[in-house]
N, C-alpha and C positions, 0 to 999 in steps of 0.2 A: 505493499499500500504505500504510495507515493505521498508523501507531507511538503506542502511548502507554506510558509507563512510571510505577512509583508504589513507593515505597521505604516503610514505614512502619517503626519500633521503639519497641517499648514495653518497658521492664525492669518486670519484676514481681515480686516474690515477698514474703519476710518482712520489707523492707524497701522504700521507694523510693530509688535511688540509681543514679549515673549512671554510664555507661565511662569510662575515660580514654584511650580509642581503643585498647587493647591487644586482642589477637588473642584473638575468644570461641573458648570450647570448644563444636563443633555436638556434639547429643545422638549417644550409640552406644551402644544399648543392651548391646551386648557389653565394654563400657569405663565401670567406676565412678569415680567422681572420688575424687580422695584428697585429703588435709589440702596435699599439695605445690601442687596447684592453687589454692588459696586464697593470693594475694598481695595482697591489698587490706591497706591498715593498719587494724588494730583499732580502732571505736569505744568507748574505754576508759570513756564515760560512758555508754553502753548496758548495760541490764541483761542482754541477750542474749551468750551465748558467742560465738558465730558468726551470719555473715548470708550466705545463699545468693543471687546476684542471676542471673535469668535475664532471655533477652529473646526474644519469638518476634518474630521478621518476617516479612514479607511483601513480596514484589517483585511485580510484574505487568508482559507484556509481549504484546503481543499484533501479529502478522503479517496482519489481518484475517480470516481463517480461524479460526483458532485463541487463544484465550487461555492464554498460559501462565502459571504463579503458582508459585511458589516460598515455603513458608511453611516457617521453619527456628525451631527451639528451639536455643539457646546458653546456655552458662554464661559467667558474666562475670567471669574470673578476679582482674583487678583492681578490680574492685567487692565481691568476695567476701571475708570475712575471718572470721576464726577467733580466740580467745583461747588456745585449748589446742590440742594436739595428740595428746593423752593419749587421749581419748574415744572409742572406738570407737561406743556407743552415740549418741553427738552427731554424729559423720562418718553414720550410718547416717540419722540422722531429715534432716540437710541433702541428704544424697544423694536422698531420697524428692521434697522441694521441685524438684527437676531434675526428676525422672521425672511428676509431678504436669505441671509444664508441659508434656512431649511427651504427655501423655493430650488436655490442651487443645490441642494443635498438632494432633492426631491428630483430636480432635473438629472443629475447625475445618474441616480438608480435607474431613472426611466432609460435614459439612453444604452446604459448596461445591459439593461433588461430588453429591451429592443434590437441590440447588435445582433449582426449574423459573425459570429468571432469566427475564423478560420482556424486557430492556433489553440495548443491546449500549454499546458504546462506553466514555465516560467515565460513563453511569447508569449501567454493571455493574459498572464499579470501586467507585461510590459505595458500590452495593448490597452490593457484598462487604466493602467497608470497614467497613457496619454490621454486618455480622456477625461481622469481626473485633472491634471494640469491642465487641461484646456477648459475646462467648466469651472476651475480656481481663478485663471485668468479673466475669465467672463465675470466672475463675482466681482474682481477687484475692481473692473471697469464699471459695473453696476453700482457698485457703492458710493465709487464717488461722483458717478452722475446722480445717484440719489441727494449727497450732499452740495454738490454744488447746484443743481435746479430748486432745492429746499432752504438753499441759502444756511444749512446746519439747523433748521427749524424755526429761522427767522420768517420766511415766505410762508405763512398758513394756510394759502391757496392753493399750493405746489405741495405742501406736506400732506393735505387732504387727499388728493387727486393721488399720490402716491403711495398712499394706504390703500385707498379704493384697490391701485391696479397690483398690489402686494397680497391683500386679503384675497383677490380674485384669483391671482396664479397660485395660490396656495389651495383655493379649493379646487382650481382642475387638475392640479395634481395631486389630489389625495387619495388617487391609487396608490400614489409612489412614498407615504409615509413611514410606512414601515422600515426601521434600519435596516433589518437583515433582510439580504435577499440572495436565493440559490440561482447559478447556473447548471445546466445538464451539461457535462462533459461529455466530447465525441469519443 
């Protein structure tokens, strides 16, 4: 029985930061982030009022017949910070960064499940890793576009547009919310 595993972590969002080894909060559409979840030390020199750090990780293993993948979207509390806990508008903006990451985790799961892979073993993992990297690059661009268009929560009408769009995307991708997927190997 052939065994292999790979684990890749990439932190993405409003800025690049690293986790300090603290427990991440796995995405749960029924549980919204609160300011109390932001445990990182604020960057006083930053012009931003808050930073949300997320991580989409993927882990793969196989028993030779089935490739099992776990693709998780997590919030990194100790890499996320705020200078204020007074603004609900800003909190809604920051929460949406986490939801946007979930959209891309679901898009990745969908693309993997719909792909017709022609390889197996390590070559298959390489193909999936390329899809993962592509989606993470798209996510980074999308997050930056969100911040730019909403002016980091200042433009409330744009913020509302983005919320509608992101929640609609989550609904459209509801079939891909399970973090565990399987691919039958040839």
